[in-house]
C-alpha positions in Angstrom: -188.6 -24.6 -24.5 -189.7 -21.6 -26.0 -186.9 -19.0 -26.7 -188.1 -15.6 -25.1 -185.3 -13.9 -26.5 -186.3 -14.5 -30.2 -187.3 -11.4 -31.9 -190.9 -12.4 -32.6 -191.6 -13.6 -29.2 -189.8 -10.6 -27.7 -192.2 -8.2 -29.7 -195.1 -10.3 -28.7 -194.3 -10.0 -25.0 -193.5 -6.2 -25.4 -197.0 -5.7 -27.1 -198.8 -7.8 -24.3 -197.3 -5.9 -21.4 -197.1 -2.5 -23.2 -199.5 -0.6 -20.8 -197.1 -1.8 -17.9 -194.0 -0.7 -19.7 -195.4 2.6 -20.6 -196.5 3.1 -16.8 -193.0 2.0 -15.7 -191.5 4.6 -18.6 -193.5 7.3 -17.5 -192.9 6.8 -13.8 -189.1 6.8 -14.5 -189.5 10.1 -16.5 -191.2 11.8 -13.7 -189.1 10.3 -10.8 -185.8 10.9 -12.6 -186.7 14.6 -13.4 -187.8 15.0 -10.0 -184.7 13.5 -8.3 -182.5 15.4 -10.8 -183.9 18.8 -9.8 -182.2 21.3 -7.8 -183.8 20.1 -4.7 -181.6 17.1 -4.6 -178.8 17.9 -7.0 -177.2 21.5 -6.7 -176.9 23.0 -10.1 -173.3 24.1 -11.1 -172.2 26.8 -13.7 -169.1 26.5 -15.6 -166.5 29.4 -16.2 -164.1 29.0 -18.7 -160.6 30.9 -19.5 -157.5 30.1 -21.8 -154.2 31.5 -21.5 -151.2 31.4 -23.6 -147.3 31.4 -22.3 -145.5 34.7 -22.8 -142.0 34.5 -23.8 -140.9 35.9 -20.5 -141.1 32.4 -18.9 -137.7 31.4 -17.7 -137.0 27.8 -18.9 -136.2 25.6 -16.0 -136.2 22.4 -18.0 -136.7 20.8 -21.4 -140.4 21.0 -21.3 -142.2 23.5 -23.7 -143.3 26.7 -21.9 -147.2 25.5 -22.1 -146.1 22.3 -20.3 -144.1 24.2 -17.5 -147.1 26.7 -17.4 -149.5 23.8 -16.8 -147.3 22.3 -14.1 -147.1 25.6 -12.3 -151.0 26.2 -12.5 -151.5 22.7 -11.3 -149.3 23.1 -8.2 -150.7 22.5 -4.7 -149.8 26.0 -3.3 -152.3 27.7 -5.8 -154.9 25.1 -5.2 -154.6 25.7 -1.4 -154.8 29.5 -2.0 -157.9 29.5 -3.9 -159.5 27.3 -1.3 -158.7 29.8 1.1 -159.5 32.9 -0.6 -163.0 31.6 -1.6 -163.6 29.8 1.6 -164.5 26.6 -0.5 -164.7 24.3 2.6 -168.2 25.9 3.2 -169.1 25.5 -0.5 -168.0 21.9 -0.5 -169.4 21.2 3.0 -166.2 19.8 4.3 -165.2 20.7 8.0 -161.9 21.8 8.5 -161.8 19.7 11.8 -161.8 16.5 9.7 -158.7 14.2 9.9 -158.3 14.1 6.2 -159.6 17.7 5.6 -156.8 18.6 2.9 -157.1 15.2 1.0 -160.7 15.5 0.9 -160.8 19.1 -0.2 -158.5 18.3 -3.0 -160.5 15.6 -4.1 -163.5 17.9 -4.3 -161.4 20.9 -5.9 -160.0 18.6 -8.6 -163.5 17.4 -9.5 -164.6 20.9 -9.9 -161.6 22.7 -11.3 -159.7 21.4 -14.3 -156.4 22.4 -16.1 -155.4 21.1 -19.4 -153.1 22.0 -22.3 -155.0 22.2 -25.7 -153.8 21.2 -29.2 -152.9 25.0 -29.8 -150.5 25.2 -26.9 -152.9 27.2 -24.7 -153.7 26.2 -21.2 -157.5 26.1 -20.6 -159.0 26.5 -17.1 -162.5 25.2 -16.2 -164.2 26.1 -12.9 -167.7 24.4 -11.9 -169.4 26.3 -9.1 -172.9 26.7 -7.6 -172.4 30.5 -8.3 -171.7 31.7 -11.7 -170.1 34.8 -10.6 -167.8 33.1 -8.1 -166.9 30.6 -10.8 -165.8 33.2 -13.2 -164.0 35.2 -10.2 -162.1 31.9 -9.6 -160.7 31.6 -12.8 -159.4 35.0 -12.9 -158.1 34.6 -9.6 -156.1 31.5 -10.7 -154.5 33.3 -13.6 -153.5 36.0 -11.1 -152.1 33.7 -8.7 -150.2 31.9 -11.7 -148.4 35.0 -12.7 -147.4 35.7 -9.1 -146.1 32.2 -8.5 -144.0 32.5 -11.8 -142.9 36.0 -10.9 -141.7 34.6 -7.6 -139.8 31.8 -9.2 -138.0 34.2 -11.5 -137.4 36.8 -8.8 -135.6 33.9 -6.9 -133.3 33.2 -10.0 -132.5 36.9 -10.9 -131.8 37.8 -7.3 -129.0 35.2 -7.4 -128.0 37.1 -10.7 -128.2 40.4 -8.8 -125.8 39.2 -6.1 -123.3 37.8 -8.3 -123.3 40.7 -10.7 -123.0 43.2 -7.7 -120.2 41.0 -6.3 -118.1 41.2 -9.5 -118.7 44.7 -10.0 -117.7 45.6 -6.6 -114.4 43.6 -7.2 -113.8 45.2 -10.5 -114.3 48.7 -8.9 -111.7 47.9 -6.2 -109.4 46.6 -8.9 -109.7 50.0 -10.7 -109.2 51.9 -7.6 -106.0 50.2 -6.8 -104.7 50.4 -10.4 -105.6 54.1 -10.4 -103.8 54.7 -7.1 -100.5 53.1 -8.6 -100.9 55.2 -11.7 -101.3 58.3 -9.6 -98.1 57.5 -7.7 -96.3 57.1 -11.1 -97.7 60.5 -12.1 -96.7 62.1 -9.3 -93.3 60.7 -8.5 -91.9 60.1 -12.0 -94.1 62.7 -14.0 -95.5 60.0 -16.4 -98.9 61.2 -17.6 -99.3 60.0 -21.2 -96.7 57.3 -21.9 -96.9 57.6 -25.9 -97.2 61.4 -26.1 -94.3 61.8 -23.5 -92.1 59.1 -24.8 -92.3 60.8 -28.3 -91.5 64.2 -26.9 -88.7 63.2 -24.7 -87.2 61.4 -27.7 -87.3 64.4 -29.9 -86.1 66.5 -27.0 -83.1 64.3 -26.4 -82.2 64.0 -29.9 -82.2 67.7 -30.3 -80.1 68.3 -27.0 -77.7 65.8 -28.2 -77.5 67.4 -31.6 -76.8 70.9 -29.9 -74.4 69.3 -27.6 -76.2 70.6 -24.5 -76.6 67.5 -22.6 -74.9 69.2 -19.6 -77.4 72.0 -19.4 -80.3 72.2 -17.0 -82.9 71.3 -19.8 -80.6 68.3 -20.9 -80.4 67.1 -17.3 -84.2 67.3 -17.1 -84.8 65.6 -20.2 -82.2 62.8 -19.1 -84.1 62.5 -15.6 -87.3 61.9 -17.6 -85.8 59.5 -19.9 -84.4 57.4 -16.9 -87.9 57.5 -15.5 -89.3 56.3 -18.6 -86.9 53.7 -18.8 -87.5 52.5 -15.3 -91.3 53.0 -14.8 -92.4 53.3 -18.5 -93.2 49.8 -19.0 -95.0 49.4 -15.6 -97.2 52.6 -16.4 -98.1 51.3 -19.8 -99.4 48.0 -18.5 -101.3 49.7 -15.6 -102.8 52.0 -18.0 -103.8 49.0 -20.3 -105.1 47.2 -17.4 -107.0 50.2 -16.2 -108.6 50.5 -19.5 -109.7 46.9 -19.8 -110.9 47.0 -16.1 -113.1 50.3 -16.9 -114.6 48.3 -20.1 -115.4 45.2 -17.8 -117.0 47.6 -15.1 -119.3 49.0 -17.9 -120.3 45.6 -19.0 -120.9 44.3 -15.3 -122.9 47.7 -14.6 -125.1 46.8 -17.4 -125.6 43.2 -16.4 -126.2 44.4 -12.9 -129.0 46.9 -14.0 -130.6 44.2 -16.2 -130.7 41.8 -13.4 -132.1 44.3 -11.0 -134.7 45.1 -13.5 -135.6 41.6 -14.1 -135.9 40.9 -10.3 -138.1 43.8 -9.5 -140.4 44.2 -12.6 -143.9 42.8 -12.8 -144.4 40.8 -16.0 -147.7 38.9 -17.2 -146.6 35.4 -18.0 -150.1 34.0 -18.8 -151.4 36.1 -21.6 -155.3 35.9 -21.6 -156.8 34.4 -24.7 -160.2 34.0 -23.5 -161.4 36.0 -20.3 -163.8 34.2 -17.8 -167.3 35.3 -17.8 -170.3 34.2 -15.6 -172.2 31.6 -17.2 -175.9 32.2 -17.8 -176.9 28.6 -18.0 -176.1 25.7 -15.7 -173.7 23.1 -17.0 -174.4 20.4 -14.2 -176.4 18.3 -13.8 -177.5 17.5 -17.6 -180.9 16.6 -16.7 -181.9 15.3 -20.1 -179.2 12.8 -20.1 -180.0 11.7 -16.6 -183.8 11.3 -17.5 -183.1 9.3 -20.7 -180.4 6.9 -19.0 -183.0 6.4 -16.0 -185.7 5.8 -18.2 -183.7 3.3 -20.3 -182.5 1.4 -17.2 -186.0 1.3 -15.7 -187.3 -0.2 -18.9 -184.6 -2.7 -19.2 -185.0 -3.8 -15.6 -189.1 -4.0 -16.3 -188.5 -6.0 -19.5 -186.1 -8.6 -17.8 -188.7 -8.9 -15.0 -191.3 -9.5 -17.4 -189.4 -12.1 -19.5 -188.7 -14.0 -16.2 -192.4 -14.0 -15.2 -193.2 -15.3 -18.9 -190.6 -17.9 -18.6 -192.0 -19.1 -15.1 -195.6 -19.1 -16.3 -194.8 -21.2 -19.4 -192.8 -23.8 -17.5 
């Protein structure tokens, strides 16, 4: 039996049926070009943006900042927010009354909106849409929503720090007031104001009084009373004074931490630094008509050639 897949026989058959194959090829080109036009396939425009994670991102895990940013930008709440903000159910022609509305919308959204991490640790955002301006605006909005989301997560964390710092600050302030009250009592009742200075002066005075043999005088008795006060309450005063100084230092440190936590919880920071801003495309990205025409034409010629080979084989048998 003649082998129709032999190169020579195949070329002879193609030459014999060349007119038919030419007609098939031309018809395939015309039809594929027509059916890939905007009449049947809605053209879409692509807008692209790239962002780089700033050092302001709070690390919640061992992932890199870029990986964390990618996780956050791919979150469901951001996708749903974009769908609502741009009324994409109308664009995608999906009714909100459908039982699987969210699933269908997400599938369509994921086909048109892509997030990926590049080799340079940036996050690339690609949006396909029938309106080039809307595609660009969606890109821009996604970046804004991302910053708001990260800011909200950080605010939750820092507000916890604010509450803890405020509680610790309040405790220290209360302890300082308590110690200050005890010191004021000792100052008032026992005339102890500055332990070190007074101790030196009282000691000098007592030495002089004893040297002059005036211990029974009113001045000597007063010095003796102060000396007894220092013996009874001096140690307590010294400890309280040292505790007060330590608490005042702790108060200053806690106040600094509290102010820093409040600042972190309330300030607005950019977490995704824009490397490439999105712009409206001036040329459609989908569909690629030349590729559709090429594939369709090759497929039509291949099917036509198979049919011709089958006819030739049947005729020879």
